[in-house]
N, C-alpha and C positions, 0 to 999 in steps of 0.2 A: 462713350459720350454720344448721347442721342441728340441729333440736330434736326430741326424742323423749321420750315417756312410756312406761315399761315396768314390768313387775313387777321388784322388787328381786331381786338375786341375792346369793349368799354373797360374791362378789368385791366387792360394793359396800359392805361393812361399814365400812371405814375412812372412806369419803366420807360415809356416813350418820351415823357417829359425830361427825365434824367438824361437820356441819350441826346435829346435836342440840345441840352446845355453843352454837350461836347461838340455838337455839329455847328451850332450857330456861330457865324463869324461876322455877320453884318448887322444883326439885330440882337437885342437882349431878350431872351425868352421871358414872356409874361404869363404866369400860370392862369390867370383869369381869362385872358384871350385864348390861350391854348385850349382850355376846357370848352370855350365857346366853339372853337373851330374843330376840335377833335371829333365831337359828336356829329357835326355836319359832314366831315370827311368820311366817317364810317358809313354814313347813309347815302353819300353821293354816288350816283350812277356812273359818273365819268371819272371817278377817282379810285385808285387802289392804294390802300394803306396796309402794308404787309409787315410782319415782324418775324425775326429769326430768333428761335429759342434753342438753348442748349440745356438739356435736362430740365425742361419746362421753365427755365429762366430766360426772360426776354433780354437779348444782348445786342439786337440790331433792329433797324427798321428802314423801310423805303417808302416813299410816296411818289406816285406817278399819276399823271392826268392824261386822259384820251381826249384829243381835240379834233373835231372834223375840220378839214382844211380844203382849200381849193388848189393850192400849189402842188400838193403831193397826191392829188386825186384820191384822197381818202383820209382816214384817221391817222394822226400822228400821236404817238405815245411820248410824253416828256417825263423823264425821271427828274423830279424836282428836288428830292432829298434822299440821301442814303448815308447811313452811319452804322458802323459796327463798333462796339466797345473795344478800345485798344487791347484789352486783355484777351480778346477772342479773335483778333485779326490773324490772318494767315492760315485759317482753317477752312476756307472756301465759303464762309457765310455771306460775304458780300456778293460773290458770284451767284450763290443760290438765290439771294434776294433779287438780283438783277434778272437772272434767267427766269425766275418765277413770274416777275412782273412782265417781262417780255412775252412769255407764254400766254398770260392772261390778256395782254394787249392784242396779240395775234388772234386769240379766240374772239375778241371783240371787234376784229376787222382792221387792226392797226397795220399800216403799210410801211412805217418808218418809226425809229426810236431816236430821240434826241436827248441830250443831257447838257445843261450848262454847268461847267466846272472849271475851276482854276487850279485847284490843288490835287485833283485825282485823275489827271489826264493819262498818266501811265497805266493806272488801273483799268480805265475804260478802253484804252488802246489794246491792252492785253485781251479784252473781251471782244475785240473786233470793231470797235468804234473808230470812225475817221474824223479828223478835224475838218469842219466845213465852214464855220462862221465864228465871229466874235460876239460874245454876249454882252450887251449893254443894259444898264438899268438907270432909271431916274426916280429916286425917292419922291413920294408925293406928300409925306407927312414930316415936315421939318421938326416937329416936336417929338418924334419917335426916337427913343434912346437906341443908339447904335454902338456897336463895337468897332473900333477903328483898327 
């Protein structure tokens, strides 16, 4: 089994959208909006969209953002999304995605990594993350279809 983590490409859009359907718990994925944002994220200087592939098949992705901050005296990397297809979990792909994202963040000057999560706390703790805050959100579009 050949495992690889690499930057996402335009050709990966269908596979990433399929994975997004497994990840999304708060919002219903919308393909039109996905396509609009996907190309923006591929080109964004402050975002990293990475995919994990097994034998050239995309089976996972992660999305992280690098944000300059005042409180941390530098750039904070936030892991916003991470999903590995359930059929491929337990083979180190999630760890590979996170570690590659962190390495890219460090190369860009990140001094800290954060991740908002509710369901994957044990996974992140296993990777050395510590609980430091509660993540709150306030939806701004009442018409947006959500998953409850």
